[in-house]
C-alpha positions in Angstrom: 0.0 0.0 0.0 3.0 2.3 0.5 3.5 2.2 -3.3 0.1 3.6 -3.7 0.8 6.5 -1.3 4.0 7.3 -3.2 1.8 7.4 -6.3 -0.8 9.6 -4.7 1.8 12.1 -3.6 3.7 12.1 -6.9 0.6 12.9 -8.9 -1.1 15.1 -6.3 -4.2 12.9 -6.0 -4.6 13.6 -2.3 -7.2 16.0 -0.9 -6.2 19.6 -1.5 -6.7 20.9 2.1 -3.7 19.4 3.9 -2.8 20.2 7.5 0.0 19.0 9.8 -1.0 16.9 12.8 -0.6 20.0 15.0 -3.1 22.0 12.8 -0.9 24.1 10.5 -2.0 24.6 6.9 0.1 23.0 4.1 0.5 24.1 0.5 2.5 21.7 -1.7 4.4 23.9 -4.1 6.6 21.0 -5.5 6.3 17.4 -4.5 9.9 16.8 -5.2 11.8 14.1 -7.2 11.2 10.4 -6.5 14.2 8.7 -5.0 14.8 5.0 -6.0 17.9 4.7 -3.8 18.5 4.7 -0.1 17.2 7.7 1.8 14.0 9.8 1.9 11.3 8.9 -0.7 11.2 12.4 -2.4 14.1 14.8 -2.8 14.0 18.6 -3.1 10.4 19.2 -2.3 9.1 22.7 -1.7 6.3 23.0 0.8 4.6 26.0 2.5 3.8 25.1 6.1 1.8 27.9 7.9 3.5 31.1 6.7 6.9 29.6 6.1 8.3 27.9 2.9 10.4 24.8 3.5 12.7 23.1 1.0 13.9 19.6 1.7 12.9 16.0 1.6 9.7 14.0 2.1 9.3 10.6 3.6 6.1 8.5 3.1 4.7 5.7 5.2 1.4 4.0 5.8 1.6 4.8 9.5 3.9 7.0 11.6 5.3 4.1 13.7 7.1 2.8 10.5 9.5 5.7 11.0 11.0 4.0 14.0 10.5 0.5 12.7 12.7 1.4 9.7 15.2 3.1 12.1 15.0 6.5 10.4 15.3 8.1 13.9 19.0 6.8 14.0 19.8 7.6 10.4 21.4 11.0 9.5 20.1 10.8 6.0 16.6 11.6 7.3 17.6 14.7 9.2 16.7 16.7 6.0 13.0 15.5 6.0 10.7 18.5 6.3 7.5 16.5 6.2 6.5 12.9 7.1 3.4 12.0 5.0 1.3 9.2 6.3 -2.1 7.7 5.9 -2.5 7.2 9.7 -0.6 9.3 12.2 -0.4 7.1 15.3 2.7 8.6 17.1 5.2 11.4 17.1 8.5 11.0 15.2 11.9 12.4 15.8 15.0 12.6 13.6 18.6 11.6 14.6 19.1 15.0 16.1 16.2 14.6 18.4 14.1 17.1 16.6 10.3 16.5 16.1 9.4 15.9 12.4 6.2 17.6 11.1 3.6 15.1 9.9 0.4 15.2 7.9 -2.2 12.6 7.0 -3.3 12.4 3.4 -6.6 11.0 2.1 -7.7 10.2 -1.4 -10.8 9.1 -3.3 -12.1 5.7 -2.4 -12.3 4.6 -6.1 -8.5 5.0 -6.4 -8.0 2.5 -3.6 -10.5 0.1 -5.2 -9.0 0.4 -8.6 -5.5 -0.1 -7.1 -6.7 -3.3 -5.3 -8.2 -4.6 -8.5 -5.0 -4.0 -10.5 -2.6 -5.4 -8.0 -4.6 -8.4 -6.9 -6.1 -9.4 -10.2 -5.6 -13.1 -11.2 -5.4 -12.3 -14.9 -2.0 -11.8 -16.5 -3.2 -8.4 -18.0 -5.4 -6.8 -15.3 -6.5 -4.0 -17.5 -7.5 -6.3 -20.4 -11.1 -5.1 -20.5 -10.1 -1.4 -20.4 -7.3 -1.2 -23.1 -9.7 -0.9 -26.1 -11.3 2.2 -24.5 -8.0 3.9 -23.9 -7.8 7.2 -25.9 -5.6 6.6 -28.9 -3.6 9.7 -28.3 -2.5 8.4 -24.9 -2.0 4.9 -26.1 0.2 5.9 -29.1 2.3 8.1 -26.9 2.8 5.3 -24.4 3.7 2.8 -27.2 6.4 5.2 -28.5 7.8 5.4 -25.0 7.7 1.6 -24.6 9.6 1.2 -27.9 12.4 3.4 -26.7 12.5 1.6 -23.4 12.8 -1.7 -25.2 15.7 -0.5 -27.2 17.4 1.0 -24.2 16.9 -2.3 -22.3 18.7 -4.1 -25.0 21.5 -1.6 -24.8 22.5 -2.9 -21.3 23.4 -6.3 -22.8 25.2 -4.7 -25.7 27.2 -2.4 -23.4 28.3 -5.4 -21.4 29.6 -7.0 -24.5 31.3 -3.8 -25.6 33.1 -3.7 -22.3 34.1 -7.3 -22.7 35.4 -6.8 -26.3 37.1 -3.4 -25.8 34.4 -1.5 -27.7 34.7 -3.6 -30.8 31.4 -3.2 -32.6 32.2 -5.9 -35.1 32.7 -8.4 -32.3 29.6 -7.4 -30.5 27.5 -7.5 -33.7 28.8 -11.0 -34.3 27.8 -12.1 -30.8 24.3 -10.5 -31.1 23.8 -11.9 -34.5 24.7 -15.4 -33.5 22.4 -15.2 -30.5 19.5 -14.2 -32.6 20.2 -17.1 -35.0 19.0 -19.2 -32.1 15.5 -17.8 -32.6 14.5 -18.0 -28.9 14.8 -21.7 -28.3 18.5 -21.8 -28.8 19.4 -18.1 -28.3 21.5 -18.7 -25.2 23.3 -21.7 -26.8 24.1 -19.8 -30.0 25.5 -16.9 -27.9 27.7 -19.3 -26.0 28.9 -20.7 -29.3 29.9 -17.3 -30.5 31.6 -16.4 -27.2 33.6 -19.6 -27.4 34.7 -18.9 -31.0 36.3 -15.4 -31.4 35.4 -13.6 -34.6 39.0 -13.2 -35.5 39.4 -16.9 -36.0 36.4 -17.0 -38.4 37.8 -14.0 -40.2 41.1 -15.7 -40.8 39.3 -18.5 -42.6 37.0 -15.9 -44.3 37.5 -17.2 -47.8 36.9 -20.8 -47.0 33.3 -21.7 -46.2 34.1 -25.3 -45.3 36.5 -24.2 -42.6 34.0 -21.7 -41.2 31.4 -24.5 -41.0 34.0 -26.7 -39.4 34.7 -24.1 -36.7 31.0 -23.6 -35.9 29.9 -27.2 -36.0 33.0 -28.3 -34.2 32.6 -25.7 -31.4 29.0 -26.7 -31.1 30.1 -30.2 -30.2 28.0 -31.6 -33.1 31.0 -33.4 -34.6 31.7 -35.4 -31.5 30.2 -38.7 -30.3 28.3 -39.5 -33.6 29.3 -41.8 -36.4 28.5 -40.5 -39.9 30.1 -41.9 -43.0 30.0 -39.3 -45.6 32.7 -37.2 -47.2 31.3 -33.8 -45.9 31.2 -34.9 -42.3 34.6 -36.5 -42.5 36.1 -33.3 -44.0 34.5 -31.1 -41.3 35.8 -33.3 -38.6 39.3 -33.3 -40.1 39.3 -29.5 -40.6 38.1 -28.9 -37.1 40.7 -31.1 -35.4 43.4 -29.0 -37.1 41.8 -25.6 -36.3 41.0 -26.6 -32.7 44.6 -27.4 -32.1 45.8 -24.3 -33.9 43.6 -21.9 -31.9 43.5 -24.0 -28.7 39.7 -24.2 -28.8 37.5 -26.1 -26.4 34.1 -27.3 -27.9 30.8 -27.0 -26.2 28.5 -29.9 -25.3 26.1 -30.5 -28.2 23.2 -31.3 -25.9 22.7 -27.6 -25.2 21.3 -27.2 -28.7 17.6 -28.1 -28.8 15.4 -29.4 -31.6 12.3 -30.4 -29.7 9.1 -29.3 -31.4 11.1 -27.4 -34.0 10.4 -27.6 -37.7 13.2 -29.3 -39.6 14.1 -26.0 -41.3 14.7 -24.5 -37.8 16.9 -27.3 -36.5 20.1 -25.9 -35.0 22.2 -27.7 -37.6 20.4 -25.7 -40.4 20.8 -22.4 -38.4 24.5 -23.0 -37.9 24.9 -23.7 -41.7 23.0 -20.5 -42.5 25.1 -18.5 -40.0 28.3 -19.9 -41.5 27.1 -18.9 -45.0 26.4 -15.3 -43.8 29.8 -15.0 -42.1 31.5 -16.3 -45.2 29.7 -13.9 -47.6 29.7 -10.7 -45.5 33.0 -9.4 -44.3 32.8 -6.4 -42.0 29.0 -6.9 -41.6 28.6 -4.3 -38.9 30.2 -1.6 -41.0 28.1 -2.5 -44.0 24.9 -2.5 -42.0 25.6 0.9 -40.3 26.6 2.4 -43.6 23.5 1.3 -45.5 20.3 3.4 -45.5 18.1 1.0 -47.5 16.4 -1.8 -45.5 15.9 -3.8 -48.7 19.7 -3.9 -49.4 20.3 -4.9 -45.8 17.7 -7.6 -46.2 19.6 -8.9 -49.2 22.8 -9.1 -47.1 21.1 -11.6 -44.8 19.3 -13.5 -47.5 21.8 -16.4 -47.5 21.4 -20.1 -48.4 23.0 -22.9 -46.5 25.8 -24.8 -48.4 25.1 -27.6 -50.9 25.2 -30.5 -48.4 22.3 -28.9 -46.4 20.1 -28.7 -49.5 19.6 -32.5 -49.1 20.0 -32.8 -45.3 18.5 -31.6 -42.0 21.0 -33.5 -39.9 24.3 -35.1 -40.5 24.1 -38.4 -42.4 20.3 -38.3 -42.9 19.3 -37.5 -46.5 16.1 -35.7 -47.4 14.4 -34.3 -50.4 16.3 -31.4 -52.0 15.2 -28.1 -50.8 16.9 -24.7 -50.5 17.7 -23.6 -47.0 17.4 -19.8 -47.3 16.4 -17.8 -44.2 12.6 -17.3 -44.6 11.0 -13.9 -44.6 9.7 -14.3 -41.0 13.2 -15.3 -39.8 14.8 -12.5 -41.7 12.4 -10.0 -40.0 13.4 -11.4 -36.6 17.1 -10.9 -37.3 16.4 -7.3 -38.5 14.2 -6.5 -35.5 16.5 -8.0 -32.8 19.9 -7.5 -34.3 20.0 -4.7 -36.9 17.6 -2.2 -35.4 19.0 -2.3 -31.8 22.6 -2.1 -32.8 21.9 0.8 -35.1 20.0 2.6 -32.4 22.6 2.0 -29.7 25.5 2.8 -32.0 23.8 6.1 -32.9 23.4 6.9 -29.2 27.0 6.2 -28.6 28.3 8.5 -31.3 25.5 11.1 -30.9 24.2 10.4 -34.3 20.5 11.1 -34.6 20.6 9.8 -38.1 21.4 6.2 -37.0 18.8 6.3 -34.2 16.0 7.6 -36.6 17.0 5.0 -39.2 16.6 2.2 -36.6 13.2 3.5 -35.6 12.2 3.8 -39.3 13.2 0.2 -40.0 11.0 -1.0 -37.1 8.1 1.1 -38.4 8.2 -0.6 -41.8 8.9 -4.2 -40.7 6.0 -6.5 -40.1 5.0 -7.1 -36.4 6.2 -10.2 -34.7 3.8 -13.0 -34.3 4.1 -14.7 -30.9 2.1 -15.5 -27.8 2.4 -12.0 -26.4 1.5 -10.1 -29.5 -1.4 -12.4 -30.3 -2.8 -11.9 -26.8 -2.7 -8.1 -27.1 -4.0 -8.2 -30.6 -7.2 -9.7 -29.2 -7.4 -6.8 -26.9 -7.4 -4.4 -29.8 -3.9 -3.0 -29.2 -2.4 -1.4 -32.3 -0.1 -4.0 -34.0 0.8 -2.6 -37.4 4.6 -2.9 -37.4 7.6 -4.3 -35.5 7.7 -1.0 -33.6 4.3 -1.9 -32.1 5.2 -5.5 -31.4 8.4 -4.5 -29.6 6.5 -2.0 -27.5 3.9 -4.6 -26.6 6.6 -7.1 -25.6 8.2 -4.4 -23.4 4.8 -3.7 -21.8 4.1 -7.3 -21.0 7.5 -8.2 -19.7 8.4 -5.1 -17.8 5.0 -3.9 -16.5 2.3 -6.6 -16.6 4.4 -9.5 -15.5 6.0 -7.4 -12.7 2.6 -5.9 -11.6 4.0 -2.4 -12.2 0.6 -1.0 -13.0 1.4 2.2 -11.1 4.2 2.9 -13.5 2.1 2.2 -16.7 0.1 4.9 -18.4 -2.7 2.5 -19.1 -2.8 1.5 -15.4 -2.6 5.2 -14.5 -5.7 6.0 -16.5 -7.6 3.1 -15.0 -6.5 4.0 -11.5 -7.8 7.6 -11.5 -11.1 7.0 -13.4 -14.3 6.5 -11.5 -16.4 3.7 -12.9 
């Protein structure tokens, strides 16, 4: 309930006639800035108490006795508190200097409490599901734009970690991110581990030799171990990998981390590795080419690669199948562009203060088709706008960072529902 009180204070939803517990009138000039770290709840508030204007911090509790329970009376950080805001004042409070801290009780409309209880304690995964369709489009569109930027910035945390690890080498980071997204969800972590175990520089040294790139990727994935296949391609891969493994002192992963369960044959990890190998073979300096290209169609062509000849008639080593090209499909290409190209462009633009790259990333997302997954399908039924990848990325951010964490108080849809009287 304290979260709700913070919310009430922040958005001035309390009754306007406030008084201290000793009867002095209160005028809130500025509620202050929310503090997410240790210390008082709101910094730099400006409050007129009686005929005197105070500048300082505000602490909020459900009841006065929580001040002592939280040991604020022994903490110097709370000596700057000018007002203790509570729902129930049940005792006097003092700071670490022994000075009495002014207090006031706040009240707010009953429907806000009811709406809050409904949102927080709802059993459904999207508490506001019956309200979304009536949300004014101007508010919804603004919120979707914010969510999209949040989604891109959230991805920047992982990318920044990789940049720190690889001494700000964007080519290396792009290779890791690209490899991860070739796992397409089910094998994303496994493909990232594969890329991390196989430095890009070793692939680049074999850049003109597709069979050696395949040998490195399949060998590092552990897929050349513990199986007996008698065909020339497998034998050649195994021979090449043994040489390269010794040359670069590589240690392969365990093949069991790559999963095929409930996947279509065209999405088997063996096919994805073969496609990744073909892309790495045909596209030297891929990051530089992507960031230097303004045309999404041309970027799409860079990624439109076919697995090598062996995989036209195989889905796994040693098991022949009807001949079929193994190009990345349109839906798979879209996922790579949404989750690899757009984020890296946006974050790279931020890092070099290039508005052009950031706007290009957003433009790409606005023209790409929306993702089709359990989250987007669920929100589509609720009449959420889903016209592009920008929309689907915003919806994924909403579901994962707000709905699943019950952060309705921080969501603009939740805010509208909270303050309205039904």
